[in-house]
VOMIFI-706415 format. One line per field, with one value per residue (C-alpha): residue in three letters; x, y, z. Coordinates in steps of 0.02 Angstrom, whole numbers, plus 50000, padded with zeros to 5 digits. Example, Ala and Ser with C-alpha at 12.3 -4.5 7.8 and 13.67 -1.06 7.14 Angstrom:
voba <- [ALA, SER]
X <- [50615, 50684]
Y <- [49775, 49947]
Z <- [50390, 50357]
//
This chain:
voba <- [UNK, UNK, UNK, UNK, UNK, UNK, UNK, UNK, UNK, UNK, UNK, UNK, UNK, UNK, UNK, UNK, UNK, UNK, UNK, UNK, UNK, UNK, UNK, UNK, UNK, UNK, UNK, UNK, UNK, UNK, UNK, UNK, UNK, UNK, UNK, UNK, UNK, UNK, UNK, UNK, UNK, UNK, UNK, UNK, UNK, UNK, UNK, UNK, UNK, UNK, UNK, UNK, UNK, UNK, UNK, UNK, UNK, UNK, UNK, UNK, UNK, UNK, UNK, UNK, UNK, UNK, UNK, UNK, UNK, UNK, UNK, UNK, UNK, UNK, UNK, UNK, UNK, UNK, UNK, UNK, UNK, UNK, UNK, UNK, UNK, UNK, UNK, UNK, UNK, UNK, UNK, UNK, UNK, UNK, UNK, UNK, UNK, UNK, UNK, UNK, UNK, UNK, UNK, UNK, UNK, UNK, UNK, UNK, UNK, UNK, UNK, UNK, UNK, UNK, UNK, UNK, UNK, UNK, UNK, UNK, UNK, UNK, UNK, UNK, UNK, UNK, UNK, UNK, UNK, UNK, UNK, UNK, UNK, UNK, UNK, UNK, UNK, UNK, UNK, UNK, UNK, UNK, UNK, UNK, UNK, UNK, UNK, UNK, UNK, UNK, UNK, UNK, UNK, UNK, UNK, UNK, UNK, UNK, UNK, UNK, UNK, UNK, UNK, UNK, UNK, UNK, UNK, UNK, UNK, UNK, UNK, UNK, UNK, UNK, UNK, UNK, UNK, UNK, UNK, UNK, UNK, UNK, UNK, UNK, UNK, UNK, UNK, UNK, UNK, UNK, UNK, UNK, UNK, UNK, UNK, UNK, UNK, UNK, UNK, UNK, UNK, UNK, UNK, UNK, UNK, UNK, UNK, UNK, UNK, UNK, UNK, UNK, UNK, UNK, UNK, UNK, UNK, UNK, UNK, UNK, UNK, UNK, UNK, UNK, UNK, UNK, UNK, UNK, UNK, UNK, UNK, UNK, UNK, UNK, UNK, UNK, UNK, UNK, UNK, UNK, UNK, UNK, UNK, UNK, UNK, UNK, UNK, UNK, UNK, UNK, UNK, UNK, UNK, UNK, UNK, UNK, UNK, UNK, UNK, UNK, UNK, UNK, UNK, UNK, UNK, UNK, UNK, UNK, UNK, UNK, UNK, UNK, UNK, UNK, UNK, UNK, UNK, UNK, UNK, UNK, UNK, UNK, UNK, UNK, UNK, UNK, UNK, UNK, UNK, UNK, UNK, UNK, UNK, UNK, UNK, UNK, UNK, UNK, UNK, UNK, UNK, UNK, UNK, UNK, UNK, UNK, UNK, UNK, UNK, UNK, UNK, UNK, UNK, UNK, UNK, UNK, UNK, UNK, UNK, UNK, UNK, UNK, UNK, UNK, UNK, UNK, UNK, UNK, UNK, UNK, UNK, UNK, UNK, UNK, UNK, UNK, UNK, UNK, UNK, UNK, UNK, UNK, UNK, UNK, UNK, UNK, UNK, UNK, UNK, UNK, UNK, UNK, UNK, UNK, UNK, UNK, UNK, UNK, UNK, UNK, UNK, UNK, UNK, UNK, UNK, UNK, UNK, UNK, UNK, UNK, UNK, UNK, UNK, UNK, UNK, UNK, UNK, UNK, UNK, UNK, UNK, UNK, UNK, UNK, UNK, UNK, UNK, UNK, UNK, UNK, UNK, UNK, UNK, UNK, UNK, UNK, UNK, UNK, UNK, UNK, UNK, UNK, UNK, UNK, UNK, UNK, UNK, UNK, UNK, UNK, UNK, UNK, UNK, UNK, UNK, UNK, UNK, UNK, UNK, UNK, UNK, UNK, UNK, UNK, UNK, UNK, UNK, UNK, UNK, UNK, UNK, UNK, UNK, UNK, UNK, UNK, UNK, UNK, UNK, UNK, UNK, UNK, UNK, UNK, UNK, UNK, UNK, UNK, UNK, UNK, UNK, UNK, UNK, UNK, UNK, UNK, UNK, UNK, UNK, UNK, UNK, UNK, UNK, UNK, UNK, UNK, UNK, UNK, UNK, UNK, UNK, UNK, UNK, UNK, UNK, UNK, UNK, UNK, UNK, UNK, UNK, UNK, UNK, UNK, UNK, UNK, UNK, UNK, UNK, UNK, UNK, UNK, UNK, UNK, UNK, UNK, UNK, UNK, UNK, UNK, UNK, UNK, UNK, UNK, UNK, UNK, UNK, UNK, UNK, UNK, UNK, UNK, UNK, UNK, UNK, UNK, UNK, UNK, UNK, UNK, UNK, UNK, UNK, UNK, UNK, UNK, UNK, UNK, UNK, UNK, UNK, UNK, UNK, UNK, UNK, UNK, UNK, UNK, UNK, UNK, UNK, UNK, UNK, UNK, UNK]
X <- [44862, 44756, 44746, 44570, 44467, 44441, 44295, 44298, 44200, 44277, 44167, 44251, 44223, 44088, 44208, 44190, 44275, 44463, 44564, 44742, 44754, 44757, 44913, 45088, 45165, 45115, 45144, 45268, 45291, 45473, 45589, 45712, 45854, 45810, 45952, 45961, 45988, 46116, 46226, 46221, 46394, 46325, 46212, 46050, 45881, 45834, 45665, 45607, 45630, 45550, 45401, 45377, 45410, 45277, 45152, 45194, 45273, 45434, 45497, 45493, 45579, 45717, 45743, 45755, 45895, 45979, 45987, 46130, 46179, 46180, 46209, 46055, 46055, 46239, 46223, 46070, 46189, 46363, 46323, 46350, 46193, 46245, 46082, 45995, 46110, 46045, 45857, 45742, 45625, 45748, 45695, 45514, 45551, 45672, 45764, 45688, 45770, 45821, 45957, 45828, 45705, 45841, 45893, 45715, 45706, 45876, 45829, 45658, 45738, 45854, 45714, 45608, 45752, 45730, 45854, 45937, 45861, 45939, 46087, 46076, 46125, 46305, 46430, 46576, 46686, 46788, 46822, 46938, 46900, 47036, 46969, 46812, 46767, 46624, 46698, 46746, 46578, 46485, 46583, 46561, 46375, 46339, 46465, 46376, 46204, 46273, 46308, 46499, 46585, 46665, 46800, 46820, 46981, 47030, 47181, 47076, 46987, 46820, 46745, 46688, 46850, 46841, 46661, 46715, 46887, 46868, 46688, 46650, 46506, 46403, 46393, 46381, 46326, 46418, 46262, 46201, 46373, 46366, 46189, 46218, 46378, 46300, 46165, 46308, 46385, 46220, 46223, 46361, 46513, 46660, 46728, 46909, 46966, 47140, 47211, 47329, 47364, 47545, 47540, 47379, 47447, 47512, 47350, 47248, 47359, 47379, 47198, 47135, 47035, 46968, 46969, 47012, 46944, 47061, 46989, 47112, 47063, 47175, 47236, 47411, 47416, 47514, 47631, 47741, 47900, 47855, 47984, 47928, 48017, 47898, 47852, 47725, 47613, 47591, 47464, 47392, 47201, 47166, 47279, 47186, 47019, 47067, 47138, 46971, 46879, 46982, 47002, 46891, 46874, 47026, 47140, 47078, 47219, 47253, 47233, 47244, 47125, 47182, 47190, 47243, 47200, 47298, 47198, 47043, 46947, 46797, 46927, 46991, 46816, 46785, 46944, 46901, 46724, 46785, 46911, 46768, 46674, 46823, 46827, 46943, 46902, 46967, 46975, 47052, 47068, 47216, 47191, 47312, 47173, 47009, 46837, 46782, 46929, 46897, 46861, 46753, 46566, 46468, 46351, 46495, 46581, 46417, 46393, 46574, 46558, 46393, 46488, 46624, 46758, 46866, 46936, 47102, 47091, 47242, 47363, 47496, 47583, 47772, 47822, 47752, 47818, 47778, 47589, 47587, 47598, 47682, 47575, 47612, 47482, 47458, 47379, 47313, 47421, 47367, 47338, 47225, 47360, 47417, 47572, 47678, 47681, 47817, 47696, 47699, 47574, 47570, 47418, 47382, 47387, 47429, 47413, 47427, 47335, 47383, 47240, 47326, 47256, 47284, 47373, 47349, 47463, 47500, 47628, 47512, 47503, 47681, 47734, 47584, 47639, 47563, 47503, 47545, 47534, 47497, 47606, 47483, 47498, 47350, 47325, 47295, 47136, 47035, 46861, 46810, 46913, 47037, 47221, 47354, 47358, 47217, 47074, 47135, 47019, 47040, 46924, 46882, 47026, 47150, 47097, 47097, 46922, 46838, 46861, 46687, 46585, 46458, 46590, 46669, 46506, 46482, 46649, 46611, 46452, 46530, 46681, 46562, 46468, 46636, 46709, 46547, 46569, 46755, 46716, 46587, 46695, 46593, 46604, 46491, 46408, 46306, 46132, 46116, 46071, 45914, 45922, 45916, 45755, 45786, 45681, 45615, 45514, 45413, 45245, 45289, 45119, 45038, 45130, 45087, 45222, 45280, 45424, 45561, 45548, 45683, 45765, 45772, 45945, 46024, 46025, 46190, 46237, 46226, 46316, 46469, 46484, 46428, 46455, 46262, 46204, 46180, 46046, 45886, 45788, 45619, 45459, 45341, 45227, 45377, 45459, 45303, 45277, 45459, 45446, 45289, 45379, 45475, 45426, 45451, 45556, 45549, 45445, 45264, 45191, 45012, 44933, 44801, 44835, 44854, 44703, 44598, 44649, 44648, 44503, 44490, 44495, 44653, 44747, 44713, 44745, 44835, 44805, 44907, 45097, 45076, 45053, 44967, 44959, 44911, 44779, 44852, 44689, 44611, 44756, 44765, 44930, 44867, 45010, 44894, 44946, 45132, 45102, 45004, 45118, 45169, 45342, 45393, 45365, 45285, 45377, 45302, 45395, 45364, 45243, 45377, 45491]
Y <- [56558, 56495, 56600, 56658, 56544, 56627, 56597, 56649, 56612, 56526, 56559, 56422, 56280, 56218, 56221, 56379, 56335, 56379, 56294, 56345, 56460, 56314, 56244, 56236, 56125, 56092, 55947, 55965, 55849, 55795, 55698, 55584, 55482, 55298, 55179, 55088, 55253, 55307, 55152, 55120, 55157, 55198, 55328, 55255, 55324, 55149, 55195, 55300, 55161, 55037, 55155, 55142, 54961, 54921, 55024, 54910, 55051, 54952, 55066, 55217, 55117, 55061, 55238, 55297, 55176, 55238, 55413, 55349, 55175, 55113, 54937, 54875, 54698, 54680, 54760, 54651, 54503, 54551, 54696, 54637, 54735, 54834, 54922, 54756, 54751, 54925, 54891, 54934, 54801, 54675, 54728, 54676, 54510, 54512, 54651, 54687, 54589, 54749, 54669, 54545, 54676, 54779, 54623, 54598, 54777, 54756, 54599, 54660, 54813, 54702, 54589, 54739, 54829, 54995, 55121, 55234, 55413, 55517, 55636, 55818, 55954, 55932, 56039, 56026, 55956, 55795, 55675, 55528, 55380, 55252, 55082, 54999, 54921, 54967, 55139, 55191, 55127, 55230, 55381, 55369, 55344, 55495, 55605, 55561, 55599, 55768, 55803, 55774, 55674, 55526, 55407, 55250, 55157, 54986, 54873, 54715, 54645, 54649, 54789, 54753, 54752, 54644, 54614, 54505, 54454, 54431, 54370, 54192, 54165, 54066, 54226, 54352, 54293, 54380, 54417, 54519, 54617, 54640, 54705, 54839, 54893, 54905, 55027, 55137, 55134, 55180, 55346, 55385, 55333, 55290, 55126, 55084, 54903, 54829, 55009, 55025, 55205, 55211, 55394, 55477, 55656, 55633, 55555, 55701, 55821, 55731, 55681, 55862, 55797, 55927, 55807, 55621, 55498, 55355, 55199, 55056, 54906, 54806, 54670, 54642, 54489, 54498, 54357, 54275, 54170, 53985, 53855, 53731, 53615, 53673, 53848, 53826, 53736, 53899, 54020, 54182, 54193, 54342, 54273, 54110, 54189, 54292, 54146, 54056, 54203, 54198, 54013, 53891, 53705, 53652, 53787, 53789, 53780, 53608, 53616, 53438, 53339, 53426, 53607, 53716, 53901, 54019, 54164, 54208, 54332, 54321, 54289, 54139, 54067, 54097, 54004, 53858, 53851, 53866, 53726, 53615, 53659, 53616, 53447, 53445, 53315, 53422, 53609, 53666, 53841, 53872, 54028, 54098, 54170, 54105, 54098, 54251, 54352, 54301, 54449, 54346, 54364, 54244, 54192, 54155, 54042, 53954, 53919, 53853, 53739, 53671, 53637, 53533, 53666, 53620, 53751, 53745, 53884, 53950, 53876, 53944, 53870, 53841, 53732, 53648, 53470, 53341, 53316, 53388, 53548, 53576, 53691, 53760, 53778, 53947, 54009, 54175, 54290, 54409, 54542, 54437, 54408, 54239, 54169, 54024, 53864, 53769, 53625, 53564, 53456, 53387, 53392, 53335, 53463, 53463, 53654, 53798, 53959, 54118, 54229, 54354, 54515, 54630, 54791, 54927, 54963, 55152, 55174, 55268, 55410, 55417, 55546, 55661, 55823, 55843, 55667, 55595, 55417, 55341, 55215, 55074, 55098, 55204, 55385, 55534, 55627, 55766, 55757, 55790, 55636, 55753, 55724, 55858, 55867, 55985, 55892, 55722, 55630, 55448, 55326, 55139, 55030, 55168, 55268, 55220, 55140, 54971, 54869, 54828, 54853, 54967, 55080, 55085, 55133, 55268, 55335, 55346, 55451, 55561, 55596, 55626, 55763, 55847, 55830, 55910, 56061, 56077, 56084, 56218, 56323, 56282, 56184, 56041, 56028, 55878, 55916, 55910, 55743, 55731, 55666, 55478, 55375, 55263, 55117, 55191, 55317, 55188, 55118, 54937, 54866, 54945, 54818, 54634, 54507, 54455, 54338, 54387, 54300, 54170, 54171, 54010, 53917, 53796, 53621, 53567, 53435, 53558, 53693, 53574, 53533, 53685, 53871, 53901, 54043, 53985, 54112, 54137, 54294, 54340, 54346, 54484, 54420, 54386, 54558, 54652, 54565, 54602, 54779, 54803, 54747, 54913, 55022, 55191, 55237, 55427, 55476, 55503, 55378, 55454, 55309, 55436, 55384, 55560, 55616, 55485, 55501, 55691, 55738, 55914, 55883, 55986, 55876, 55932, 55811, 55890, 55762, 55611, 55636, 55801, 55731, 55834, 56006, 56043, 56184, 56266, 56368, 56205, 56104, 56100, 56012, 55849, 55752, 55606, 55618, 55612, 55466, 55361, 55398, 55225, 55286, 55424, 55560, 55696, 55789, 55888, 56056, 56193, 56325, 56468, 56376]
Z <- [63024, 62876, 62718, 62677, 62565, 62390, 62275, 62098, 61950, 61792, 61642, 61544, 61674, 61781, 61931, 62035, 62199, 62190, 62325, 62282, 62429, 62553, 62467, 62552, 62420, 62242, 62115, 61969, 61833, 61806, 61690, 61769, 61700, 61698, 61756, 61584, 61489, 61627, 61603, 61417, 61353, 61182, 61254, 61188, 61243, 61287, 61383, 61228, 61105, 61216, 61229, 61038, 61038, 61170, 61062, 60914, 60813, 60777, 60643, 60760, 60896, 60779, 60715, 60890, 60921, 60763, 60835, 60945, 60873, 60699, 60741, 60834, 60769, 60814, 60980, 61025, 61010, 61062, 61188, 61375, 61412, 61565, 61554, 61615, 61767, 61820, 61774, 61920, 61858, 61930, 62108, 62059, 61972, 61828, 61725, 61559, 61422, 61329, 61222, 61153, 61106, 61021, 60917, 60871, 60806, 60718, 60634, 60584, 60502, 60401, 60339, 60295, 60212, 60315, 60259, 60387, 60391, 60259, 60293, 60318, 60195, 60130, 60221, 60098, 60240, 60216, 60363, 60356, 60473, 60502, 60559, 60502, 60671, 60782, 60828, 60656, 60588, 60716, 60686, 60489, 60511, 60624, 60524, 60360, 60434, 60491, 60311, 60301, 60167, 60246, 60188, 60292, 60271, 60350, 60321, 60321, 60168, 60255, 60370, 60542, 60639, 60801, 60764, 60620, 60663, 60851, 60884, 60821, 60705, 60831, 60928, 60784, 60611, 60472, 60366, 60511, 60509, 60323, 60322, 60456, 60376, 60202, 60278, 60334, 60164, 60080, 60169, 60045, 60152, 60042, 60107, 60059, 60113, 60114, 60132, 60275, 60333, 60388, 60438, 60489, 60477, 60307, 60250, 60317, 60220, 60061, 60054, 60091, 60243, 60366, 60512, 60548, 60675, 60704, 60787, 60756, 60853, 60974, 60851, 60919, 61035, 61199, 61219, 61352, 61327, 61346, 61317, 61185, 61057, 60917, 60920, 60785, 60910, 61012, 60930, 60980, 61000, 60893, 60749, 60760, 60752, 60611, 60518, 60537, 60468, 60308, 60296, 60216, 60277, 60179, 60250, 60431, 60553, 60629, 60819, 60864, 60980, 61140, 61147, 61294, 61304, 61418, 61483, 61578, 61465, 61345, 61201, 61295, 61302, 61124, 61068, 61178, 61117, 60939, 60961, 61018, 60859, 60758, 60828, 60976, 61098, 61245, 61266, 61431, 61490, 61605, 61713, 61848, 61959, 62028, 61949, 62049, 61975, 61794, 61685, 61560, 61579, 61682, 61542, 61420, 61552, 61585, 61400, 61378, 61526, 61449, 61290, 61376, 61408, 61554, 61677, 61780, 61899, 61993, 61867, 61747, 61598, 61625, 61476, 61310, 61285, 61156, 61172, 61348, 61455, 61617, 61728, 61899, 62031, 62111, 62276, 62318, 62429, 62562, 62430, 62325, 62190, 62133, 62206, 62134, 62240, 62144, 62130, 61950, 61851, 61677, 61569, 61390, 61250, 61072, 61040, 61163, 61119, 61206, 61258, 61369, 61299, 61153, 61117, 60990, 60839, 60863, 60728, 60616, 60745, 60805, 60671, 60707, 60793, 60964, 60987, 61155, 61217, 61388, 61483, 61444, 61254, 61213, 61149, 61260, 61211, 61292, 61342, 61159, 61108, 61013, 61023, 61036, 60841, 60783, 60699, 60744, 60852, 60925, 61006, 61031, 61087, 61048, 61210, 61394, 61412, 61434, 61265, 61216, 61065, 61153, 61219, 61049, 60972, 61098, 61061, 60874, 60909, 61037, 60921, 60774, 60874, 60927, 60748, 60680, 60801, 60763, 60582, 60607, 60731, 60877, 61034, 61069, 61241, 61287, 61365, 61553, 61628, 61728, 61910, 61922, 61922, 62070, 62120, 62285, 62182, 62090, 62143, 62088, 62152, 62001, 61895, 61886, 61894, 61722, 61712, 61587, 61411, 61384, 61218, 61122, 61123, 61001, 61069, 61149, 61012, 60875, 60971, 60996, 60812, 60709, 60704, 60695, 60807, 60992, 61036, 60936, 60935, 60995, 60886, 60885, 61016, 61139, 61097, 61118, 61289, 61344, 61291, 61392, 61550, 61550, 61699, 61619, 61775, 61805, 61653, 61623, 61501, 61517, 61616, 61679, 61859, 61923, 61820, 61903, 62083, 62099, 62215, 62153, 61961, 61947, 61825, 61642, 61502, 61357, 61227, 61165, 61182, 61274, 61451, 61585, 61671, 61849, 61869, 62019, 62045, 62101, 62166, 62357, 62365, 62447, 62351, 62304, 62127, 62171, 62287, 62154, 62005, 61956, 61882, 62002, 61877, 61997, 62132, 62274, 62293, 62428, 62368, 62379, 62261]
//
């Protein structure tokens, strides 16, 4: 039975007919978790900083990134942007080029000399960070901003970890690395280079540190025994890349005209592409599985093939001879794993580079009471990244996780928040996550087709002979265009659609940045606002909820 129709007078409004008594459901504004945010290992609020960027407030966008990640110019180059793989825009045309906009903001900040926001009040607590790679730098940055005194130690002569010693310059220019590290140091972080920490527990005690975050990268190369008349012609990939970082032109290692790389990851591709840039006429990657099983990223493989790197799939190295290698062909068994065929083949090769993975040197933690290790050579940590030794936290390559820069940066932030809570005698609890903003909630027809901006790329001839950066950045016009392709999935961006379509004038504008309110005295629950919301930021809920 219908409820009686109510008429009341509103002295502050020209509207007198209240229709709320007809309603069986009512609209509610909601916030949902966009897929880009949900999949970012560094925990960036991507949608929030894109909102600032598309408004042209680039500094606000950059500072929003810095709330989670102190390395946007690096991340915009070296991150494998899982956020874009999840982007709802891809179901309309193409994913938003999030990493390209982030790089634009990071580079702009470097050019303009923008400093990081100042640290909070000093707490009097001292934290030791071991390892100046992406995870250690991230932890040092966040801890410094929280007001703690941070000492960052690294055994290498330059900071950056695998960003400097594992990623070639053509992917990550060193002036970019230096600029973003300097910004962290400028917060008051004490950076001690060329200092190895043999025993973390002793360093904590003798240095009077209240806590420690250890993030030693995976710098130890995994090797296999391959017969060779001259063992000096077998190199490991990480060792080679490290030598190239330290060496000048006269001291660069001699690889010969024909270089063979054994492995299938991104490091293998980096070494092969580096060999081509060093003058190798041939660079061949031997991989024991298929292309579909290769762990390297598709984009890196495509660029390597463009630069003349050759691939030998389903093959394994058996022996290194004089100017040649013997390889054995493989086949896939029923379980999908490679099986030896006994069929041998000889290929030319002056140098063999092993890129079979890396391990972490755990010696500095072995004497720490309570620290336990996993079977795969990593450190056991709790959900807060603390080991069994009170006050000792670990992250990055040292713990079981995917080994990427973005994951490492996320570990540094997470550890800093838990260390801060530990030092204050509290427990850190991350805020609850909103429900996901799925593509089916979007009204994509409100958005016009807008093809993704293509980043400029160095011409092939220069890519093969120099270490100049392969990918260029966006200019302001293209960065602004790309930022505006964001659909703001699941979160109101004040488009005024609900305000315009409401037949009862029940949507009240609250002013810029404050969104809207539903006047339930006038809303009859037709649901038109929810149906016409472009980003799916309105739910219709039963009236009795």
